[in-house]
Structures are given as structure tokens and as C-alpha cells.
N, C-alpha and C positions, 0 to 999 in steps of 0.2 A: 566774307559777307558779315560776319559778326563784328569785325573791327570797324566796318563802316557804320554799323548801328551804334557802336559805342561812341564813335566820333560825332554822330548826329546828336546823341544824348548829351555829349559834352558841349557841343555847340549850343543846344537849346538851354542847358544849364548856364552857360556863360551869358547868353542873351538875357535870361531871367535875372541873373546876378547883376548885370549892367543896368537893367531897368530898375532894380531895387536901389542900386547906388544912385542913379539919376533921380529917383523919387525922393530919396533921403536928402540929396543935395538941394532939390527944389524946396522941400519942406524947411530945411535949415535956412536957405537964402531968402525965401519969400514968406515964410511963417505959416503957410497953409498948404494943405493937400486935400483938395475937395472941401469938406466941411470941418475937417479936424484942424485944430490949432496946434502950435508948437510950444505951448507953455511948459509942458514937462521937459522937453528936450532943452529949452532955453534955461530952465532951472538947473539942469545937469551941467550945461556949459558954464553957467555962473559958478557952480560949486567947483568945477574943474579949474576955472580961472583962479579962484581963491586958493585952491590946493597948489597950483603952480606958483603963485605969488609966495605962499608960505615956504615951499621948497626952495625958491630962490633966496629967500631971507635966511633959511637954514644953511644954505651953501655959503652965503656971505659970512654968517656967524662962524662956520667951520673954518673958512679961510682966515678970518681974523684970529681965531684960536691957534691955528697953525703958525701964523705970523708971530704971535706972542710966544709960542713955544720955541720958535727959532731964535727970538731975541733972548729969551731966558737961557737957552742953550749957549748962546754966544757969551753971555755974562758969566755963566757957570764955567765955561771953558777958560775965559780970561782969569777968573778968580783962581781956578786950579793951576793955571800957568804961573800966576803970581806967587802962589804958595809954594809951588815946586821950585821956582827961582829963589825964593827966600830960603827954603830948606837947603838948596844947593850952595847958596852963599854962606850959610851958617855952619858949614862943616869945619869945625874947629878941632884941631888935633891937640889933645892934652897929653903931656908927658908926666908920668908919675915916677918920682924917685923912690 
């Protein structure tokens, strides 16, 4: 019997939660819920939009930096190979009498 009461409680909580979600969606979509306006929520949405745009710009900057590091790494590796090849070609044997 107790498990049935818990399931009823859970069902009621789910209905209440769904009603709250529906009310929040209605407020977001149409801007009003009864006599209340959505100005504070819209302000929060605008702030979040700016934050997302800033994060997207930061990601682009990081990708550009990684690209530059890869190019630098390529040039450093090429320079090291060139120096190693020059050092290998400069192995001169000197004979001292």
C-alpha cells in the first residue's frame, strides 16, 4: 500500500513539475504570465547570448593559437633537421701526424 502512495506522490510531483515547465515556456514565448512581464528573464537571456558569443570568440582564438603553434612546430622541426643534416655533412676526419 505504501508503494502506491509513493507512486501517487511521484505522479503529482511530475504533474506539478510539467505545469511549471509549461508556464515557464509560456512566459518565455509570449512574454507574459498573468500580469507579470518577462523583462528580467529576457535580460538574463540577453546576457547569456553575449556570454555564448564571447565563448565562441574565445574558441576561435584558441583554435588560431593552436594553428600558429603547429606552424611554429613545423618550422622548428625543419630548422632542426637542416642543422642536423649540416652537422652530419660536416663530419671531417682530421689526421694528425
